[in-house]
C-alpha positions as CSV (number, residue, x, y, z in Angstrom):
1,X,-49.9,6.1,150.3
2,X,-49.0,2.5,150.4
3,X,-45.7,1.2,151.8
4,X,-43.9,-2.0,151.1
5,X,-40.9,-3.1,152.9
6,X,-38.4,-5.9,153.3
7,X,-34.8,-6.2,154.8
8,X,-33.2,-4.6,151.7
9,X,-35.6,-2.1,150.3
10,X,-38.8,-0.1,150.9
11,X,-41.1,1.6,148.5
12,X,-44.1,4.0,148.7
13,X,-46.8,4.1,146.1
14,X,-49.6,6.6,145.7
15,X,-53.1,5.7,144.7
16,X,-53.1,8.7,142.3
17,X,-51.6,7.4,139.1
18,X,-50.4,4.2,140.9
19,X,-47.2,6.2,140.9
20,X,-44.1,5.2,142.8
21,X,-43.1,7.9,145.3
22,X,-40.1,6.6,147.0
23,X,-37.4,3.8,146.6
24,X,-35.1,3.6,149.7
25,X,-32.5,1.0,150.8
26,X,-32.0,-0.4,154.3
27,X,-30.1,2.7,155.3
28,X,-32.9,5.0,154.2
29,X,-31.0,6.4,151.2
30,X,-33.4,7.7,148.6
31,X,-33.0,6.6,145.0
32,X,-36.2,8.0,143.3
33,X,-36.5,11.6,142.3
34,X,-38.7,13.5,144.8
35,X,-40.6,15.7,142.5
36,X,-39.2,19.1,143.1
37,X,-41.5,21.3,140.9
38,X,-38.6,23.7,140.2
39,X,-37.4,21.0,137.7
40,X,-40.2,18.5,137.2
41,X,-43.0,17.6,139.7
42,X,-43.5,14.0,138.9
43,X,-41.5,10.9,140.1
44,X,-42.5,7.8,138.2
45,X,-45.7,8.4,136.2
46,X,-47.4,5.5,134.2
47,X,-47.9,6.5,130.6
48,X,-51.3,5.2,129.2
49,X,-53.0,5.0,126.7
50,X,-50.3,7.2,125.0
51,X,-46.5,7.2,125.1
52,X,-45.2,10.7,124.3
53,X,-47.8,12.8,122.3
54,X,-50.1,12.8,119.3
55,X,-49.8,15.6,116.7
56,X,-51.5,18.7,118.2
57,X,-52.9,16.5,121.0
58,X,-55.4,15.1,118.4
59,X,-55.8,11.6,117.1
60,X,-58.4,9.7,115.1
61,X,-60.5,6.5,115.8
62,X,-62.6,5.5,112.7
63,X,-62.2,9.0,111.5
64,X,-63.5,10.7,114.6
65,X,-61.2,13.1,116.3
66,X,-60.3,12.8,120.0
67,X,-57.9,14.9,122.2
68,X,-55.3,13.7,124.7
69,X,-52.4,15.3,126.2
70,X,-48.8,14.1,126.3
71,X,-48.4,10.6,127.9
72,X,-52.2,10.1,128.3
73,X,-54.5,10.3,131.5
74,X,-53.5,7.3,133.7
75,X,-50.9,9.3,135.6
76,X,-53.5,11.7,136.8
77,X,-56.4,9.2,137.7
78,X,-57.2,7.6,141.0
79,X,-56.5,3.9,141.2
80,X,-58.1,1.5,143.6
81,X,-56.0,-1.0,145.7
82,X,-57.4,-4.4,144.8
83,X,-54.8,-6.6,146.5
84,X,-52.2,-6.1,149.0
85,X,-49.7,-8.5,150.7
86,X,-46.5,-8.2,152.6
87,X,-44.3,-7.9,149.5
88,X,-46.7,-6.8,146.8
89,X,-49.7,-4.4,146.0
90,X,-51.9,-4.3,142.9
91,X,-53.9,-1.1,141.9
92,X,-56.3,-0.8,139.2
93,X,-58.5,1.6,137.1
94,X,-60.9,1.2,134.3
95,X,-62.8,3.4,131.8
96,X,-65.2,6.1,133.0
97,X,-67.6,8.6,131.5
98,X,-64.7,11.1,131.6
99,X,-62.1,8.8,129.9
100,X,-64.5,7.6,127.2
101,X,-64.7,11.2,126.0
102,X,-61.0,11.2,125.2
103,X,-60.3,7.5,124.7
104,X,-63.3,5.7,123.4
105,X,-62.5,2.1,124.6
106,X,-63.3,0.1,127.6
107,X,-60.4,-1.4,129.5
108,X,-59.0,-2.5,132.8
109,X,-55.5,-1.3,133.7
110,X,-53.7,-3.0,136.7
111,X,-50.4,-2.1,138.0
112,X,-48.5,-4.5,140.5
113,X,-45.4,-3.6,142.5
114,X,-43.6,-6.7,143.9
115,X,-40.5,-6.7,146.1
116,X,-37.9,-9.4,145.7
117,X,-34.7,-8.7,147.7
118,X,-33.3,-5.4,146.4
119,X,-35.5,-5.5,143.2
120,X,-38.9,-4.1,142.4
121,X,-41.0,-5.8,139.8
122,X,-43.3,-3.3,138.1
123,X,-46.0,-5.3,136.3
124,X,-48.5,-4.0,133.8
125,X,-51.8,-5.7,132.9
126,X,-54.2,-4.3,130.3
127,X,-57.5,-6.2,129.6
128,X,-59.9,-5.4,126.8
129,X,-63.4,-5.2,128.3
130,X,-64.8,-3.7,125.1
131,X,-66.8,-5.5,122.4
132,X,-64.3,-4.5,119.8
133,X,-60.5,-4.3,119.3
134,X,-58.8,-1.7,121.4
135,X,-55.4,0.1,120.7
136,X,-53.1,1.4,123.3
137,X,-49.6,2.2,124.4
138,X,-48.0,1.9,127.8
139,X,-44.8,2.9,129.4
140,X,-42.9,3.8,132.5
141,X,-41.2,7.0,133.3
142,X,-39.2,6.6,136.5
143,X,-36.7,9.3,137.6
144,X,-33.7,8.5,139.6
145,X,-31.4,10.8,141.6
146,X,-28.1,11.3,139.9
147,X,-25.5,9.9,142.5
148,X,-23.4,12.5,144.1
149,X,-25.2,15.4,142.3
150,X,-26.4,18.2,144.5
151,X,-28.9,21.1,143.7
152,X,-26.9,23.7,141.6
153,X,-24.4,21.3,140.2
154,X,-23.9,20.8,136.6
155,X,-25.6,17.6,135.3
156,X,-23.2,14.8,134.8
157,X,-23.5,11.1,135.2
158,X,-23.0,7.7,133.5
159,X,-25.3,4.9,132.4
160,X,-24.0,1.5,131.0
161,X,-26.0,-0.5,128.6
162,X,-26.0,-4.2,127.8
163,X,-25.3,-3.7,124.2
164,X,-21.8,-2.7,123.4
165,X,-22.4,-2.4,119.7
166,X,-23.0,1.0,118.0
167,X,-26.6,2.1,118.7
168,X,-29.2,4.2,117.0
169,X,-32.1,6.4,118.2
170,X,-34.9,8.1,116.7
171,X,-34.3,11.7,115.5
172,X,-35.8,13.9,118.2
173,X,-36.4,17.7,118.4
174,X,-36.5,20.3,121.3
175,X,-40.3,20.2,121.4
176,X,-40.3,16.5,122.2
177,X,-41.4,15.4,118.7
178,X,-39.5,13.0,116.5
179,X,-39.1,11.5,113.0
180,X,-38.9,7.8,112.2
181,X,-35.3,8.4,111.3
182,X,-32.2,6.9,112.8
183,X,-29.4,8.9,114.3
184,X,-26.4,7.5,116.2
185,X,-26.4,7.3,119.9
186,X,-23.7,9.3,121.6
187,X,-22.3,6.2,123.5
188,X,-19.2,4.1,123.1
189,X,-19.0,0.4,123.9
190,X,-22.4,0.7,125.8
191,X,-21.2,3.6,128.0
192,X,-23.6,6.5,127.9
193,X,-22.0,9.6,129.6
194,X,-24.8,12.1,129.9
195,X,-24.8,15.8,130.6
196,X,-26.9,18.8,129.8
197,X,-25.9,18.8,126.1
198,X,-26.9,15.1,125.8
199,X,-30.6,16.2,126.2
200,X,-30.5,19.1,123.9
201,X,-33.1,17.5,121.7
202,X,-35.3,16.3,124.5
203,X,-35.2,12.6,125.3
204,X,-33.0,10.1,123.7
205,X,-35.2,7.2,122.3
206,X,-33.3,4.0,121.5
207,X,-35.8,1.8,119.6
208,X,-35.8,-1.6,117.8
209,X,-35.2,-3.5,121.1
210,X,-31.5,-2.9,121.0
211,X,-31.1,-2.7,124.7
212,X,-32.5,-4.8,127.6
213,X,-30.8,-3.2,130.6
214,X,-29.5,0.1,131.7
215,X,-27.4,0.8,134.8
216,X,-27.0,4.1,136.4
217,X,-23.6,4.3,138.0
218,X,-22.4,6.0,141.2
219,X,-19.4,8.2,141.7
220,X,-17.1,5.1,142.1
221,X,-18.5,3.7,138.7
222,X,-20.4,1.1,140.6
223,X,-24.1,0.2,139.9
224,X,-26.5,2.4,141.8
225,X,-29.7,1.6,139.9
226,X,-30.3,-1.2,137.4
227,X,-33.4,-1.0,135.1
228,X,-34.2,-4.3,133.2
229,X,-37.0,-4.4,130.5
230,X,-38.2,-6.2,127.3
231,X,-39.8,-3.0,125.7
232,X,-39.0,-2.1,122.1
233,X,-38.1,1.4,123.2
234,X,-35.9,2.7,126.1
235,X,-35.7,6.5,126.5
236,X,-33.5,8.6,128.6
237,X,-34.5,12.1,129.7
238,X,-33.6,15.1,131.9
239,X,-34.9,18.6,131.4
240,X,-32.7,20.5,129.1
241,X,-30.8,23.5,130.5
242,X,-32.2,23.0,134.0
243,X,-29.3,20.9,135.3
244,X,-31.9,18.9,137.2
245,X,-30.3,16.4,139.6
246,X,-32.2,13.3,138.1
247,X,-32.3,11.2,135.0
248,X,-35.2,9.2,133.7
249,X,-34.8,5.7,132.4
250,X,-38.1,4.9,130.6
251,X,-39.1,1.5,129.2
252,X,-41.8,2.1,126.5
253,X,-44.3,0.0,124.6
254,X,-45.0,2.7,122.2
255,X,-43.8,6.0,120.7
256,X,-45.3,9.4,120.0
257,X,-46.6,10.5,116.6
258,X,-43.9,11.1,113.9
259,X,-43.9,14.7,112.8
260,X,-46.9,15.4,110.5
261,X,-48.7,12.1,111.2
262,X,-52.4,12.3,110.4
263,X,-53.4,8.6,110.1
264,X,-55.5,6.5,112.4
265,X,-54.6,5.9,116.0
266,X,-54.5,2.1,115.4
267,X,-51.8,2.6,112.6
268,X,-49.4,4.6,114.8
269,X,-45.8,3.2,115.1
270,X,-45.4,0.8,117.9
271,X,-49.2,0.4,118.7
272,X,-50.5,-2.5,120.8
273,X,-53.8,-4.1,119.9
274,X,-56.1,-6.3,121.9
275,X,-59.1,-8.3,120.7
276,X,-62.2,-8.5,123.0
277,X,-61.5,-10.4,126.1
278,X,-57.7,-10.5,125.4
279,X,-55.1,-9.1,127.7
280,X,-51.5,-7.8,127.7
281,X,-49.1,-8.3,130.5
282,X,-45.4,-7.2,130.8
283,X,-43.0,-6.0,133.5
284,X,-39.8,-4.2,134.0
285,X,-37.5,-4.3,137.1
286,X,-35.7,-1.7,139.2
287,X,-32.8,-3.0,141.4
288,X,-30.8,-0.8,143.9
289,X,-27.3,-1.5,145.0
């Protein structure tokens, strides 16, 4: 485990999956979900090279079939710390004999966490080290404790968005799949009041870059956690019918296969492409009150 700390915030990062394990303020209040397996055992996995799932866990590259589970493999791989300072740490992984069996591309994936006051910068860097174009998706899946909610309470909370206009999301289904069809988001003037019913069709996926910031409010309707991003998709999720005391705010560069998709991996909606030697870099931020 790697710990970073300043006067306002501290975080813990695991080398497995380069996954955030803890976000605390100066008073040691915990903001990140702590992975109770009764509800969901993860905390903030990195999604790569898939976001969501491919049809029947199967996809095609140049006509050849490969198999990957939901959200890819990076979240379960050991990363190596390649740089650490007082306010930042960078962890990285690259292809292996094991990954090439399920994802036939060479790459470097680096994740940097940097502290700046009460804010965490989460920086993704993907480099194509192959001799051909590679295709990938990447996303975050941080889960935050719902302020004031205790184990056994009914799920209830509020998130405000920076877009007050009517919003649309992809039509989703209980099994986590979706269609490329728009449905209205149950939010008025950028206020998303979530409860168990809100997640009846799995995650709510707002696409087309409609939103750039999501703020989880506390019991006094004050900001508890602010997530800012530039991704084309932001998803919200809590496990349906479990009344889990957390909500995920997930910035995604990618989306799962639409129902019935049987095309090439490179042609999936919201796919990212890199020519040999090229790289991709982006970040999102998490600020606590």
